[in-house]
Legacy VTK file of the C-alpha trace (Angstrom):
# vtk DataFile Version 3.0
C-alpha trace
ASCII
DATASET POLYDATA
POINTS 305 float
-20.105 8.375 -20.602
-16.488 7.560 -21.458
-13.916 8.519 -18.793
-12.154 11.015 -21.110
-15.286 12.583 -22.556
-15.660 16.289 -21.907
-18.422 17.311 -19.550
-20.393 20.429 -18.862
-18.808 22.147 -15.841
-22.181 22.850 -14.246
-22.863 19.259 -13.032
-19.346 19.176 -11.553
-20.030 22.057 -9.147
-19.289 20.489 -5.725
-21.082 23.284 -3.881
-24.373 22.513 -5.593
-26.845 22.224 -2.678
-28.658 19.390 -4.445
-25.573 17.170 -4.049
-26.172 16.622 -0.335
-29.621 15.229 -0.989
-28.178 12.892 -3.606
-25.745 11.448 -1.059
-22.722 13.114 -2.646
-21.022 14.158 0.582
-21.233 17.080 2.975
-22.177 20.542 1.778
-19.255 22.886 1.275
-19.303 26.294 2.919
-19.878 29.161 0.450
-16.621 30.821 1.562
-14.555 27.955 0.083
-13.953 29.226 -3.465
-10.541 27.713 -4.196
-11.168 24.482 -6.033
-10.045 22.559 -9.070
-11.938 19.852 -10.935
-9.904 17.310 -12.914
-11.430 14.804 -15.308
-10.646 11.184 -14.570
-8.570 10.736 -17.721
-6.418 13.740 -16.820
-5.870 12.880 -13.171
-2.341 11.431 -13.346
-0.309 12.809 -16.262
3.367 11.761 -16.467
4.542 15.314 -15.743
3.349 14.841 -12.145
5.548 11.791 -11.522
8.242 12.345 -8.884
11.871 11.244 -9.461
12.726 7.618 -8.849
14.113 6.580 -5.460
15.472 3.358 -4.059
15.114 2.868 -0.318
16.177 0.107 2.050
13.860 -1.406 4.593
15.144 -3.575 7.448
12.997 -6.234 9.083
13.346 -8.504 12.109
12.853 -12.205 11.298
13.432 -15.418 13.272
16.766 -17.109 12.610
14.874 -20.312 11.841
13.337 -18.926 8.637
16.678 -18.915 6.809
16.047 -22.428 5.475
12.253 -22.515 5.795
11.718 -22.575 2.034
14.486 -25.042 1.204
12.104 -28.011 0.662
10.225 -26.097 -2.072
12.859 -23.745 -3.458
13.439 -25.910 -6.541
9.741 -25.466 -7.425
9.919 -21.661 -7.407
11.097 -19.148 -10.005
10.747 -15.476 -8.960
7.789 -16.376 -6.713
5.277 -13.910 -5.307
3.582 -14.636 -2.003
0.506 -12.639 -0.982
-0.879 -12.690 2.554
-4.413 -11.489 3.341
-5.126 -11.896 7.051
-8.554 -11.629 8.546
-10.322 -12.458 11.766
-12.855 -14.563 9.914
-11.139 -15.431 6.651
-7.497 -15.493 5.614
-5.576 -16.327 2.457
-1.984 -17.109 1.589
-1.599 -17.203 -2.188
1.566 -18.202 -4.034
2.436 -17.450 -7.644
5.303 -19.944 -7.911
6.716 -19.213 -11.347
6.992 -16.062 -13.385
6.203 -17.819 -16.667
3.379 -20.114 -15.556
-0.325 -19.387 -15.135
-0.531 -21.108 -11.789
-1.663 -20.255 -8.274
-1.229 -22.212 -5.059
-3.642 -21.169 -2.308
-4.084 -21.796 1.388
-7.435 -20.498 2.678
-8.970 -20.636 6.133
-11.909 -19.444 8.163
-11.225 -18.586 11.808
-8.377 -21.097 12.197
-5.295 -21.887 10.110
-5.501 -25.434 11.453
-8.647 -25.853 9.335
-7.131 -24.304 6.207
-7.744 -25.832 2.797
-4.933 -26.220 0.269
-5.444 -26.055 -3.495
-3.485 -25.731 -6.738
-4.994 -23.853 -9.693
-3.220 -24.448 -12.997
-3.822 -24.935 -16.694
-1.484 -27.899 -16.464
-3.371 -31.057 -15.469
-0.786 -32.275 -12.935
1.818 -29.554 -12.300
3.194 -31.243 -9.175
3.822 -34.729 -7.920
2.147 -35.847 -4.697
5.389 -35.280 -2.763
5.773 -31.787 -4.218
2.197 -30.891 -3.295
2.788 -32.138 0.236
5.958 -30.064 0.522
4.206 -26.906 -0.733
1.289 -27.426 1.620
3.509 -28.004 4.654
5.578 -24.903 3.842
2.519 -22.683 3.329
0.885 -23.889 6.553
4.045 -23.192 8.555
4.390 -19.790 6.864
0.765 -18.882 7.598
1.226 -19.656 11.292
4.424 -17.590 11.384
2.746 -14.670 9.632
-0.107 -14.802 12.103
2.366 -14.587 15.000
4.173 -11.668 13.335
1.051 -9.844 12.153
1.421 -6.915 14.564
5.166 -6.694 13.935
4.448 -6.665 10.207
1.996 -3.779 10.515
4.402 -1.804 12.731
7.300 -2.321 10.335
5.267 -1.228 7.324
4.005 1.879 9.141
7.577 2.676 10.198
8.879 2.451 6.629
6.073 4.690 5.369
6.830 7.203 8.148
10.575 7.282 7.470
10.524 7.360 3.669
7.844 10.037 3.314
9.982 12.252 5.582
13.003 11.885 3.307
14.837 8.838 4.644
16.419 6.440 2.173
16.743 3.707 4.807
14.327 2.550 7.478
15.390 0.345 10.379
13.842 -0.742 13.674
13.852 1.892 16.415
16.683 0.138 18.263
18.997 0.874 15.326
18.290 4.616 15.290
18.770 5.460 18.982
22.580 5.546 18.857
25.399 4.729 16.474
25.951 1.442 18.289
25.304 -1.829 16.459
21.610 -2.759 16.336
20.227 -4.827 19.160
17.652 -7.443 18.254
15.912 -10.057 20.328
17.663 -13.401 20.824
16.834 -15.855 18.082
16.123 -13.123 15.523
18.148 -11.441 12.795
17.785 -8.361 10.602
17.064 -8.783 6.900
16.881 -5.982 4.359
14.939 -5.363 1.186
15.417 -2.783 -1.556
12.164 -1.011 -2.325
11.550 1.141 -5.366
9.365 4.219 -4.941
8.387 7.513 -6.505
7.735 9.207 -3.195
9.135 12.706 -3.456
11.553 14.101 -0.919
9.734 16.604 1.320
10.470 20.238 0.385
12.850 21.731 2.945
11.070 25.041 3.437
7.486 24.035 2.641
4.750 25.144 5.002
3.402 21.574 5.066
6.223 19.066 4.587
4.194 15.877 5.083
0.483 15.671 4.352
-1.672 12.639 5.086
-4.778 11.811 3.072
-7.436 10.338 5.330
-10.817 8.731 4.822
-13.058 10.072 7.610
-16.009 7.907 6.650
-15.239 4.353 5.528
-18.686 4.102 3.957
-17.915 7.053 1.672
-14.539 6.452 -0.018
-15.210 9.304 -2.438
-14.679 11.974 0.226
-11.033 12.355 1.342
-9.416 14.866 3.685
-5.897 16.336 3.544
-4.294 16.692 6.982
-0.955 18.215 7.979
0.900 15.292 9.570
2.656 17.556 12.096
-0.102 19.886 13.258
-3.186 17.792 12.478
-4.766 20.751 10.672
-7.222 20.055 7.863
-5.872 21.588 4.649
-8.427 20.551 2.059
-10.661 17.923 0.537
-10.930 15.672 -2.511
-14.346 14.668 -3.795
-15.013 11.989 -6.395
-17.729 13.012 -8.814
-19.400 9.975 -10.304
-22.068 9.086 -12.799
-23.962 5.814 -12.433
-21.332 4.626 -9.974
-18.390 5.379 -12.307
-15.892 8.067 -11.303
-15.712 10.749 -13.984
-13.909 13.598 -12.246
-12.278 14.694 -8.993
-12.657 18.038 -7.272
-9.895 19.367 -5.022
-10.993 22.006 -2.499
-8.820 24.092 -0.176
-10.169 24.434 3.362
-11.582 27.912 3.968
-9.297 28.739 6.924
-6.079 27.867 5.021
-4.222 30.628 3.180
-0.955 28.906 2.228
-2.342 26.082 0.061
-3.562 26.041 -3.542
-5.655 23.349 -5.290
-2.560 22.268 -7.232
-0.885 21.446 -3.900
-3.754 19.101 -3.069
-3.352 17.372 -6.426
0.368 16.826 -5.787
-0.274 15.552 -2.259
-2.815 13.071 -3.520
-0.285 11.790 -6.054
2.110 11.268 -3.177
-0.633 9.496 -1.226
-0.942 6.956 -4.045
2.836 6.461 -4.070
2.759 5.900 -0.299
0.084 3.241 -0.714
2.246 1.459 -3.298
5.284 1.638 -1.016
3.289 0.273 1.929
2.105 -2.692 -0.128
5.638 -3.362 -1.412
7.107 -3.195 2.093
4.431 -5.537 3.363
5.056 -8.057 0.613
8.822 -7.901 1.160
8.363 -8.721 4.858
5.968 -11.566 4.031
8.591 -13.063 1.723
11.335 -12.770 4.323
9.172 -14.433 6.974
8.501 -17.256 4.520
12.218 -17.855 3.979
12.259 -16.268 0.511
14.093 -13.327 -0.980
12.051 -10.123 -1.402
10.101 -10.288 -4.657
11.572 -8.701 -7.747
8.364 -6.731 -8.270
8.970 -4.464 -5.255
12.173 -3.130 -6.842
10.733 -2.513 -10.357
13.611 -0.297 -11.487
13.250 1.679 -14.699
LINES 1 306
305 0 1 2 3 4 5 6 7 8 9 10 11 12 13 14 15 16 17 18 19 20 21 22 23 24 25 26 27 28 29 30 31 32 33 34 35 36 37 38 39 40 41 42 43 44 45 46 47 48 49 50 51 52 53 54 55 56 57 58 59 60 61 62 63 64 65 66 67 68 69 70 71 72 73 74 75 76 77 78 79 80 81 82 83 84 85 86 87 88 89 90 91 92 93 94 95 96 97 98 99 100 101 102 103 104 105 106 107 108 109 110 111 112 113 114 115 116 117 118 119 120 121 122 123 124 125 126 127 128 129 130 131 132 133 134 135 136 137 138 139 140 141 142 143 144 145 146 147 148 149 150 151 152 153 154 155 156 157 158 159 160 161 162 163 164 165 166 167 168 169 170 171 172 173 174 175 176 177 178 179 180 181 182 183 184 185 186 187 188 189 190 191 192 193 194 195 196 197 198 199 200 201 202 203 204 205 206 207 208 209 210 211 212 213 214 215 216 217 218 219 220 221 222 223 224 225 226 227 228 229 230 231 232 233 234 235 236 237 238 239 240 241 242 243 244 245 246 247 248 249 250 251 252 253 254 255 256 257 258 259 260 261 262 263 264 265 266 267 268 269 270 271 272 273 274 275 276 277 278 279 280 281 282 283 284 285 286 287 288 289 290 291 292 293 294 295 296 297 298 299 300 301 302 303 304
């Protein structure tokens, strides 16, 4: 069935008791009548897009990274660096040039010291031996630095998400927000900033639920999401993916039965904002990775329109 094809509303009934047996998520109580089912092709129309915002994120980086990329800078043109850490397997992938179909990869299992370096390109010999050596040395040093800063990276990204979703247009380390005094950073470190583009909406001033988190209570069932008030922790509603042969074809938004100040349309808007938060988190993460590598934040995280 095509994603935009109309469907009979009967199979989309999320309260159908046969759905539990089919592994479609928990049964819904009969007193939960407020719901809205949206076909996949209609799930994100342009009219639901929030106004554009530019926000500034500040990050702490070692002073020594200022010239870390100097040996390879002449090989890069609007580069993008992607870091995927993992206890067992990690990857640091570089897209060095905007106009070239090329990827430079450092991969490791358990230890960066045992990482393998490779260049994937349609060009037979895109780099000289010296250039390859310089790229490899830079990526290995960057990977070790990213591993040391992994917790700081996660904290910074979470802090930016927290600040921006609550209406802030700038997010800085906690030491900068305690007083109006100049920021205090650890010796040997400096603050760097990145401009991040986002469509996260400003929280409504008088809304009953100003910030709503979308959580995944069961990692094995990504099709069942829960809306939670970020301040009170109250459950406000649910989003269920309705699929056919493993392909999502519609989404049902359901208001929790004890909630009387939320409509299904609110859940739809909050889920849109959840997607925008995920994009912002990824952009903030990539900006910090670039700064720790000695690069400027990537152009892609600003994507102005």
